[in-house]
C-alpha positions in Angstrom: -0.1 -0.1 -0.4 1.4 3.5 -0.8 2.0 6.0 2.2 -0.2 8.2 0.6 -3.1 6.0 0.9 -2.3 5.1 4.3 -2.1 8.7 5.3 -5.5 9.6 3.5 -7.2 6.7 5.6 -5.8 7.5 8.9 -6.9 11.0 8.5 -10.6 10.1 7.3 -10.7 8.0 10.1 -9.4 10.3 12.5 -12.1 13.0 11.3 -14.9 10.2 11.2 -14.1 9.3 15.0 -13.9 12.9 15.9 -17.2 13.4 14.3 -19.0 10.5 16.3 -17.4 11.5 19.4 -18.6 14.9 19.1 -22.2 13.8 18.6 -21.8 11.3 21.2 -20.8 14.4 23.7 -23.1 16.6 22.5 -26.6 14.5 22.9 -25.0 12.5 25.9 -25.0 15.7 27.7 -28.8 16.0 27.8 -29.3 19.5 29.3 -25.5 20.0 30.7 -24.3 23.3 28.9 -20.9 22.9 29.5 -21.0 18.8 28.2 -22.8 20.4 24.8 -20.3 22.9 24.6 -17.7 20.3 24.9 -19.3 18.4 22.0 -19.1 21.6 19.7 -15.2 22.0 20.8 -14.5 18.5 19.6 -16.7 18.7 16.6 -14.3 21.6 15.5 -11.5 19.3 15.3 -13.0 17.7 12.0 -12.2 20.3 9.8 -8.9 20.9 11.6 -7.9 17.5 10.9 -9.0 17.3 7.6 -7.0 20.7 6.7 -3.8 19.5 8.3 -4.4 16.5 6.1 -4.4 18.7 2.7 -1.4 20.7 3.9 0.5 17.2 4.5 -0.5 15.9 1.1 0.2 19.4 -0.8 3.6 19.2 0.9 4.1 15.8 -0.1 3.3 16.3 -3.4 5.5 19.4 -4.1 8.4 17.2 -2.7 8.2 14.7 -5.5 
């Protein structure tokens, strides 16, 4: 398997896990406002993980 494919798979998996964790925390908090805010905070990791992945993949293509 290519290293680029492994990197893409890991990044997508990390983003999906973050999304599921965010939803679980948000709805598991019930009426607790701080718990819901924690779920929203974890949800902001998804675009950050994907942006990091895009940055890493562009950097790899420029090196080649």
